[in-house]
mmJSON file of the N, C-alpha and C atoms, coordinates in Angstrom:
{"data_MODEL":{"atom_site":{
"group_PDB":["ATOM","ATOM","ATOM","ATOM","ATOM","ATOM","ATOM","ATOM","ATOM","ATOM","ATOM","ATOM","ATOM","ATOM","ATOM","ATOM","ATOM","ATOM","ATOM","ATOM","ATOM","ATOM","ATOM","ATOM","ATOM","ATOM","ATOM","ATOM","ATOM","ATOM","ATOM","ATOM","ATOM","ATOM","ATOM","ATOM","ATOM","ATOM","ATOM","ATOM","ATOM","ATOM","ATOM","ATOM","ATOM","ATOM","ATOM","ATOM","ATOM","ATOM","ATOM","ATOM","ATOM","ATOM","ATOM","ATOM","ATOM","ATOM","ATOM","ATOM","ATOM","ATOM","ATOM","ATOM","ATOM","ATOM","ATOM","ATOM","ATOM","ATOM","ATOM","ATOM","ATOM","ATOM","ATOM","ATOM","ATOM","ATOM","ATOM","ATOM","ATOM","ATOM","ATOM","ATOM","ATOM","ATOM","ATOM","ATOM","ATOM","ATOM","ATOM","ATOM","ATOM","ATOM","ATOM","ATOM","ATOM","ATOM","ATOM","ATOM","ATOM","ATOM","ATOM","ATOM","ATOM","ATOM","ATOM","ATOM","ATOM","ATOM","ATOM","ATOM","ATOM","ATOM","ATOM","ATOM","ATOM","ATOM","ATOM","ATOM","ATOM","ATOM","ATOM","ATOM","ATOM","ATOM","ATOM","ATOM","ATOM","ATOM","ATOM","ATOM","ATOM","ATOM","ATOM","ATOM","ATOM","ATOM","ATOM","ATOM","ATOM","ATOM","ATOM","ATOM","ATOM","ATOM","ATOM","ATOM","ATOM","ATOM","ATOM","ATOM","ATOM","ATOM","ATOM","ATOM","ATOM","ATOM","ATOM","ATOM","ATOM","ATOM"],
"id":[1,2,3,4,5,6,7,8,9,10,11,12,13,14,15,16,17,18,19,20,21,22,23,24,25,26,27,28,29,30,31,32,33,34,35,36,37,38,39,40,41,42,43,44,45,46,47,48,49,50,51,52,53,54,55,56,57,58,59,60,61,62,63,64,65,66,67,68,69,70,71,72,73,74,75,76,77,78,79,80,81,82,83,84,85,86,87,88,89,90,91,92,93,94,95,96,97,98,99,100,101,102,103,104,105,106,107,108,109,110,111,112,113,114,115,116,117,118,119,120,121,122,123,124,125,126,127,128,129,130,131,132,133,134,135,136,137,138,139,140,141,142,143,144,145,146,147,148,149,150,151,152,153,154,155,156,157,158,159,160,161,162],
"type_symbol":["N","C","C","N","C","C","N","C","C","N","C","C","N","C","C","N","C","C","N","C","C","N","C","C","N","C","C","N","C","C","N","C","C","N","C","C","N","C","C","N","C","C","N","C","C","N","C","C","N","C","C","N","C","C","N","C","C","N","C","C","N","C","C","N","C","C","N","C","C","N","C","C","N","C","C","N","C","C","N","C","C","N","C","C","N","C","C","N","C","C","N","C","C","N","C","C","N","C","C","N","C","C","N","C","C","N","C","C","N","C","C","N","C","C","N","C","C","N","C","C","N","C","C","N","C","C","N","C","C","N","C","C","N","C","C","N","C","C","N","C","C","N","C","C","N","C","C","N","C","C","N","C","C","N","C","C","N","C","C","N","C","C"],
"label_atom_id":["N","CA","C","N","CA","C","N","CA","C","N","CA","C","N","CA","C","N","CA","C","N","CA","C","N","CA","C","N","CA","C","N","CA","C","N","CA","C","N","CA","C","N","CA","C","N","CA","C","N","CA","C","N","CA","C","N","CA","C","N","CA","C","N","CA","C","N","CA","C","N","CA","C","N","CA","C","N","CA","C","N","CA","C","N","CA","C","N","CA","C","N","CA","C","N","CA","C","N","CA","C","N","CA","C","N","CA","C","N","CA","C","N","CA","C","N","CA","C","N","CA","C","N","CA","C","N","CA","C","N","CA","C","N","CA","C","N","CA","C","N","CA","C","N","CA","C","N","CA","C","N","CA","C","N","CA","C","N","CA","C","N","CA","C","N","CA","C","N","CA","C","N","CA","C","N","CA","C","N","CA","C","N","CA","C","N","CA","C"],
"label_alt_id":[null,null,null,null,null,null,null,null,null,null,null,null,null,null,null,null,null,null,null,null,null,null,null,null,null,null,null,null,null,null,null,null,null,null,null,null,null,null,null,null,null,null,null,null,null,null,null,null,null,null,null,null,null,null,null,null,null,null,null,null,null,null,null,null,null,null,null,null,null,null,null,null,null,null,null,null,null,null,null,null,null,null,null,null,null,null,null,null,null,null,null,null,null,null,null,null,null,null,null,null,null,null,null,null,null,null,null,null,null,null,null,null,null,null,null,null,null,null,null,null,null,null,null,null,null,null,null,null,null,null,null,null,null,null,null,null,null,null,null,null,null,null,null,null,null,null,null,null,null,null,null,null,null,null,null,null,null,null,null,null,null,null],
"label_comp_id":["MET","MET","MET","LYS","LYS","LYS","SER","SER","SER","VAL","VAL","VAL","CYS","CYS","CYS","VAL","VAL","VAL","LYS","LYS","LYS","PHE","PHE","PHE","PHE","PHE","PHE","LYS","LYS","LYS","ASP","ASP","ASP","GLU","GLU","GLU","SER","SER","SER","GLY","GLY","GLY","ALA","ALA","ALA","THR","THR","THR","ALA","ALA","ALA","ILE","ILE","ILE","GLU","GLU","GLU","TYR","TYR","TYR","GLY","GLY","GLY","LEU","LEU","LEU","ILE","ILE","ILE","ALA","ALA","ALA","THR","THR","THR","GLY","GLY","GLY","ILE","ILE","ILE","ALA","ALA","ALA","ILE","ILE","ILE","ALA","ALA","ALA","ILE","ILE","ILE","ILE","ILE","ILE","ALA","ALA","ALA","ALA","ALA","ALA","VAL","VAL","VAL","ASN","ASN","ASN","GLY","GLY","GLY","VAL","VAL","VAL","GLY","GLY","GLY","THR","THR","THR","SER","SER","SER","LEU","LEU","LEU","SER","SER","SER","GLY","GLY","GLY","THR","THR","THR","PHE","PHE","PHE","ASN","ASN","ASN","SER","SER","SER","ILE","ILE","ILE","SER","SER","SER","GLY","GLY","GLY","SER","SER","SER","LEU","LEU","LEU","LYS","LYS","LYS"],
"label_asym_id":["A","A","A","A","A","A","A","A","A","A","A","A","A","A","A","A","A","A","A","A","A","A","A","A","A","A","A","A","A","A","A","A","A","A","A","A","A","A","A","A","A","A","A","A","A","A","A","A","A","A","A","A","A","A","A","A","A","A","A","A","A","A","A","A","A","A","A","A","A","A","A","A","A","A","A","A","A","A","A","A","A","A","A","A","A","A","A","A","A","A","A","A","A","A","A","A","A","A","A","A","A","A","A","A","A","A","A","A","A","A","A","A","A","A","A","A","A","A","A","A","A","A","A","A","A","A","A","A","A","A","A","A","A","A","A","A","A","A","A","A","A","A","A","A","A","A","A","A","A","A","A","A","A","A","A","A","A","A","A","A","A","A"],
"label_entity_id":["1","1","1","1","1","1","1","1","1","1","1","1","1","1","1","1","1","1","1","1","1","1","1","1","1","1","1","1","1","1","1","1","1","1","1","1","1","1","1","1","1","1","1","1","1","1","1","1","1","1","1","1","1","1","1","1","1","1","1","1","1","1","1","1","1","1","1","1","1","1","1","1","1","1","1","1","1","1","1","1","1","1","1","1","1","1","1","1","1","1","1","1","1","1","1","1","1","1","1","1","1","1","1","1","1","1","1","1","1","1","1","1","1","1","1","1","1","1","1","1","1","1","1","1","1","1","1","1","1","1","1","1","1","1","1","1","1","1","1","1","1","1","1","1","1","1","1","1","1","1","1","1","1","1","1","1","1","1","1","1","1","1"],
"label_seq_id":[1,1,1,2,2,2,3,3,3,4,4,4,5,5,5,6,6,6,7,7,7,8,8,8,9,9,9,10,10,10,11,11,11,12,12,12,13,13,13,14,14,14,15,15,15,16,16,16,17,17,17,18,18,18,19,19,19,20,20,20,21,21,21,22,22,22,23,23,23,24,24,24,25,25,25,26,26,26,27,27,27,28,28,28,29,29,29,30,30,30,31,31,31,32,32,32,33,33,33,34,34,34,35,35,35,36,36,36,37,37,37,38,38,38,39,39,39,40,40,40,41,41,41,42,42,42,43,43,43,44,44,44,45,45,45,46,46,46,47,47,47,48,48,48,49,49,49,50,50,50,51,51,51,52,52,52,53,53,53,54,54,54],
"pdbx_PDB_ins_code":[null,null,null,null,null,null,null,null,null,null,null,null,null,null,null,null,null,null,null,null,null,null,null,null,null,null,null,null,null,null,null,null,null,null,null,null,null,null,null,null,null,null,null,null,null,null,null,null,null,null,null,null,null,null,null,null,null,null,null,null,null,null,null,null,null,null,null,null,null,null,null,null,null,null,null,null,null,null,null,null,null,null,null,null,null,null,null,null,null,null,null,null,null,null,null,null,null,null,null,null,null,null,null,null,null,null,null,null,null,null,null,null,null,null,null,null,null,null,null,null,null,null,null,null,null,null,null,null,null,null,null,null,null,null,null,null,null,null,null,null,null,null,null,null,null,null,null,null,null,null,null,null,null,null,null,null,null,null,null,null,null,null],
"Cartn_x":[41.668,40.651,40.827,41.864,42.375,42.352,41.793,41.712,39.594,39.627,37.669,37.357,38.413,38.198,38.232,39.588,40.04,38.866,38.384,37.371,36.295,35.798,34.633,34.771,35.746,36.111,35.982,36.425,36.842,35.499,34.351,33.122,32.239,32.18,31.32,29.942,29.479,28.202,27.035,26.966,25.811,26.148,27.159,27.516,26.608,26.867,25.849,24.128,24.043,22.566,22.042,22.515,22.752,22.662,23.314,22.984,22.05,21.44,20.856,19.469,19.354,17.987,18.094,18.999,18.515,18.915,18.836,18.422,16.673,16.207,15.085,14.14,14.974,14.501,14.057,15.348,15.114,14.194,14.239,13.325,11.625,11.394,10.09,9.737,10.438,10.053,9.956,11.034,10.579,9.105,8.808,7.494,6.686,6.453,5.138,5.095,6.315,6.254,5.441,5.932,5.019,3.621,3.237,1.985,1.089,1.927,0.873,0.953,1.258,1.392,0.206,0.323,-0.729,-2.243,-1.991,-3.276,-3.781,-3.323,-3.945,-4.393,-3.576,-3.887,-5.38,-5.52,-6.289,-7.705,-7.738,-8.627,-9.539,-8.49,-9.246,-9.841,-9.166,-9.922,-11.727,-11.197,-12.635,-13.356,-13.313,-14.131,-14.725,-13.877,-14.618,-15.68,-15.588,-16.111,-17.674,-16.696,-18.489,-19.005,-18.997,-20.021,-20.492,-19.672,-20.151,-21.575,-21.515,-22.384,-23.812,-23.238,-24.785,-25.667],
"Cartn_y":[35.436,35.239,33.677,33.306,32.455,30.995,31.176,30.036,29.72,31.255,30.771,30.348,30.388,29.663,28.454,27.95,26.37,26.162,26.067,25.792,25.362,26.578,26.693,25.652,24.822,24.579,22.535,22.658,21.167,20.883,20.997,21.215,20.594,19.633,18.344,18.109,19.105,18.648,18.457,19.414,19.96,18.734,18.509,17.024,16.2,15.766,14.673,15.026,16.08,16.355,15.926,16.006,15.944,14.73,14.03,12.106,11.56,12.584,11.693,12.031,13.188,13.737,12.84,12.469,11.395,10.235,9.855,8.445,8.631,9.575,9.401,9.678,10.518,10.544,8.882,8.543,7.257,6.126,5.667,5.367,5.511,6.795,7.351,7.037,7.057,6.445,5.39,4.2,2.847,2.825,3.629,2.882,3.479,4.694,5.074,3.865,3.601,2.961,1.631,1.083,-0.15,0.114,1.096,1.339,1.44,2.398,2.082,1.019,-0.113,-1.222,-2.302,-2.169,-3.216,-1.962,-1.173,-0.042,-0.267,-0.733,-1.165,-2.338,-3.263,-4.502,-4.861,-3.494,-3.86,-3.319,-2.369,-1.603,-2.589,-3.506,-4.475,-5.175,-5.752,-6.819,-6.501,-4.813,-4.257,-4.051,-4.01,-3.684,-5.228,-6.375,-7.503,-8.158,-7.612,-8.328,-6.89,-5.538,-4.968,-5.595,-6.079,-6.372,-7.542,-8.392,-9.884,-9.524,-8.397,-8.138,-7.618,-7.074,-6.467,-7.31],
"Cartn_z":[16.519,15.533,14.792,14.683,14.045,14.67,16.09,16.708,16.899,16.479,16.348,15.268,14.306,12.867,12.646,13.64,13.895,14.274,15.579,16.382,15.482,14.924,13.899,12.998,12.316,11.467,11.792,13.298,13.872,14.563,14.49,15.076,14.683,14.408,13.899,14.477,15.469,16.172,15.206,14.342,12.993,12.042,12.038,10.692,11.398,12.732,13.268,13.285,13.735,13.255,12.011,11.353,10.085,9.364,9.879,9.926,10.265,11.701,12.185,11.889,11.202,10.455,8.923,7.965,7.181,7.589,8.485,8.794,9.163,10.137,10.229,8.909,7.939,6.91,6.278,6.0,5.175,6.506,7.461,8.203,8.072,7.936,7.49,6.421,5.285,3.664,3.842,4.508,4.361,4.905,6.161,7.338,6.219,5.65,4.746,3.372,2.863,1.867,2.475,3.706,3.736,4.119,5.102,5.1,4.236,2.972,1.953,1.039,0.794,0.097,1.012,2.634,3.533,3.33,3.009,3.024,1.654,0.609,-0.791,-0.596,-0.056,0.506,1.306,2.6,3.282,2.355,1.484,0.723,-0.114,-0.887,-1.704,-0.631,0.053,1.376,1.838,2.472,2.727,1.826,0.55,-0.308,-0.887,-0.799,-1.316,-0.375,1.207,2.27,2.082,2.013,1.528,0.266,-0.286,-1.555,-1.305,-0.557,-0.119,0.401,1.564,2.858,2.041,0.923,0.233,-0.677],
"occupancy":[1.0,1.0,1.0,1.0,1.0,1.0,1.0,1.0,1.0,1.0,1.0,1.0,1.0,1.0,1.0,1.0,1.0,1.0,1.0,1.0,1.0,1.0,1.0,1.0,1.0,1.0,1.0,1.0,1.0,1.0,1.0,1.0,1.0,1.0,1.0,1.0,1.0,1.0,1.0,1.0,1.0,1.0,1.0,1.0,1.0,1.0,1.0,1.0,1.0,1.0,1.0,1.0,1.0,1.0,1.0,1.0,1.0,1.0,1.0,1.0,1.0,1.0,1.0,1.0,1.0,1.0,1.0,1.0,1.0,1.0,1.0,1.0,1.0,1.0,1.0,1.0,1.0,1.0,1.0,1.0,1.0,1.0,1.0,1.0,1.0,1.0,1.0,1.0,1.0,1.0,1.0,1.0,1.0,1.0,1.0,1.0,1.0,1.0,1.0,1.0,1.0,1.0,1.0,1.0,1.0,1.0,1.0,1.0,1.0,1.0,1.0,1.0,1.0,1.0,1.0,1.0,1.0,1.0,1.0,1.0,1.0,1.0,1.0,1.0,1.0,1.0,1.0,1.0,1.0,1.0,1.0,1.0,1.0,1.0,1.0,1.0,1.0,1.0,1.0,1.0,1.0,1.0,1.0,1.0,1.0,1.0,1.0,1.0,1.0,1.0,1.0,1.0,1.0,1.0,1.0,1.0,1.0,1.0,1.0,1.0,1.0,1.0],
"B_iso_or_equiv":[0.0,0.0,0.0,0.0,0.0,0.0,0.0,0.0,0.0,0.0,0.0,0.0,0.0,0.0,0.0,0.0,0.0,0.0,0.0,0.0,0.0,0.0,0.0,0.0,0.0,0.0,0.0,0.0,0.0,0.0,0.0,0.0,0.0,0.0,0.0,0.0,0.0,0.0,0.0,0.0,0.0,0.0,0.0,0.0,0.0,0.0,0.0,0.0,0.0,0.0,0.0,0.0,0.0,0.0,0.0,0.0,0.0,0.0,0.0,0.0,0.0,0.0,0.0,0.0,0.0,0.0,0.0,0.0,0.0,0.0,0.0,0.0,0.0,0.0,0.0,0.0,0.0,0.0,0.0,0.0,0.0,0.0,0.0,0.0,0.0,0.0,0.0,0.0,0.0,0.0,0.0,0.0,0.0,0.0,0.0,0.0,0.0,0.0,0.0,0.0,0.0,0.0,0.0,0.0,0.0,0.0,0.0,0.0,0.0,0.0,0.0,0.0,0.0,0.0,0.0,0.0,0.0,0.0,0.0,0.0,0.0,0.0,0.0,0.0,0.0,0.0,0.0,0.0,0.0,0.0,0.0,0.0,0.0,0.0,0.0,0.0,0.0,0.0,0.0,0.0,0.0,0.0,0.0,0.0,0.0,0.0,0.0,0.0,0.0,0.0,0.0,0.0,0.0,0.0,0.0,0.0,0.0,0.0,0.0,0.0,0.0,0.0],
"pdbx_formal_charge":[null,null,null,null,null,null,null,null,null,null,null,null,null,null,null,null,null,null,null,null,null,null,null,null,null,null,null,null,null,null,null,null,null,null,null,null,null,null,null,null,null,null,null,null,null,null,null,null,null,null,null,null,null,null,null,null,null,null,null,null,null,null,null,null,null,null,null,null,null,null,null,null,null,null,null,null,null,null,null,null,null,null,null,null,null,null,null,null,null,null,null,null,null,null,null,null,null,null,null,null,null,null,null,null,null,null,null,null,null,null,null,null,null,null,null,null,null,null,null,null,null,null,null,null,null,null,null,null,null,null,null,null,null,null,null,null,null,null,null,null,null,null,null,null,null,null,null,null,null,null,null,null,null,null,null,null,null,null,null,null,null,null],
"auth_seq_id":[1,1,1,2,2,2,3,3,3,4,4,4,5,5,5,6,6,6,7,7,7,8,8,8,9,9,9,10,10,10,11,11,11,12,12,12,13,13,13,14,14,14,15,15,15,16,16,16,17,17,17,18,18,18,19,19,19,20,20,20,21,21,21,22,22,22,23,23,23,24,24,24,25,25,25,26,26,26,27,27,27,28,28,28,29,29,29,30,30,30,31,31,31,32,32,32,33,33,33,34,34,34,35,35,35,36,36,36,37,37,37,38,38,38,39,39,39,40,40,40,41,41,41,42,42,42,43,43,43,44,44,44,45,45,45,46,46,46,47,47,47,48,48,48,49,49,49,50,50,50,51,51,51,52,52,52,53,53,53,54,54,54],
"auth_comp_id":["MET","MET","MET","LYS","LYS","LYS","SER","SER","SER","VAL","VAL","VAL","CYS","CYS","CYS","VAL","VAL","VAL","LYS","LYS","LYS","PHE","PHE","PHE","PHE","PHE","PHE","LYS","LYS","LYS","ASP","ASP","ASP","GLU","GLU","GLU","SER","SER","SER","GLY","GLY","GLY","ALA","ALA","ALA","THR","THR","THR","ALA","ALA","ALA","ILE","ILE","ILE","GLU","GLU","GLU","TYR","TYR","TYR","GLY","GLY","GLY","LEU","LEU","LEU","ILE","ILE","ILE","ALA","ALA","ALA","THR","THR","THR","GLY","GLY","GLY","ILE","ILE","ILE","ALA","ALA","ALA","ILE","ILE","ILE","ALA","ALA","ALA","ILE","ILE","ILE","ILE","ILE","ILE","ALA","ALA","ALA","ALA","ALA","ALA","VAL","VAL","VAL","ASN","ASN","ASN","GLY","GLY","GLY","VAL","VAL","VAL","GLY","GLY","GLY","THR","THR","THR","SER","SER","SER","LEU","LEU","LEU","SER","SER","SER","GLY","GLY","GLY","THR","THR","THR","PHE","PHE","PHE","ASN","ASN","ASN","SER","SER","SER","ILE","ILE","ILE","SER","SER","SER","GLY","GLY","GLY","SER","SER","SER","LEU","LEU","LEU","LYS","LYS","LYS"],
"auth_asym_id":["A","A","A","A","A","A","A","A","A","A","A","A","A","A","A","A","A","A","A","A","A","A","A","A","A","A","A","A","A","A","A","A","A","A","A","A","A","A","A","A","A","A","A","A","A","A","A","A","A","A","A","A","A","A","A","A","A","A","A","A","A","A","A","A","A","A","A","A","A","A","A","A","A","A","A","A","A","A","A","A","A","A","A","A","A","A","A","A","A","A","A","A","A","A","A","A","A","A","A","A","A","A","A","A","A","A","A","A","A","A","A","A","A","A","A","A","A","A","A","A","A","A","A","A","A","A","A","A","A","A","A","A","A","A","A","A","A","A","A","A","A","A","A","A","A","A","A","A","A","A","A","A","A","A","A","A","A","A","A","A","A","A"],
"auth_atom_id":["N","CA","C","N","CA","C","N","CA","C","N","CA","C","N","CA","C","N","CA","C","N","CA","C","N","CA","C","N","CA","C","N","CA","C","N","CA","C","N","CA","C","N","CA","C","N","CA","C","N","CA","C","N","CA","C","N","CA","C","N","CA","C","N","CA","C","N","CA","C","N","CA","C","N","CA","C","N","CA","C","N","CA","C","N","CA","C","N","CA","C","N","CA","C","N","CA","C","N","CA","C","N","CA","C","N","CA","C","N","CA","C","N","CA","C","N","CA","C","N","CA","C","N","CA","C","N","CA","C","N","CA","C","N","CA","C","N","CA","C","N","CA","C","N","CA","C","N","CA","C","N","CA","C","N","CA","C","N","CA","C","N","CA","C","N","CA","C","N","CA","C","N","CA","C","N","CA","C","N","CA","C","N","CA","C","N","CA","C"],
"pdbx_PDB_model_num":[1,1,1,1,1,1,1,1,1,1,1,1,1,1,1,1,1,1,1,1,1,1,1,1,1,1,1,1,1,1,1,1,1,1,1,1,1,1,1,1,1,1,1,1,1,1,1,1,1,1,1,1,1,1,1,1,1,1,1,1,1,1,1,1,1,1,1,1,1,1,1,1,1,1,1,1,1,1,1,1,1,1,1,1,1,1,1,1,1,1,1,1,1,1,1,1,1,1,1,1,1,1,1,1,1,1,1,1,1,1,1,1,1,1,1,1,1,1,1,1,1,1,1,1,1,1,1,1,1,1,1,1,1,1,1,1,1,1,1,1,1,1,1,1,1,1,1,1,1,1,1,1,1,1,1,1,1,1,1,1,1,1]
}}}
């Protein structure tokens, strides 16, 4: 039983999976923020073009 507990506490595979998940989350947040900023800018541009065409 002791060897099973020691093996369980030394296993770090779950920790690396969590770290990769946190990195992926950080990248996703950065992408969303960038797309949101560009989308707002493009929306203004398209509205300006639409107003010019009318």
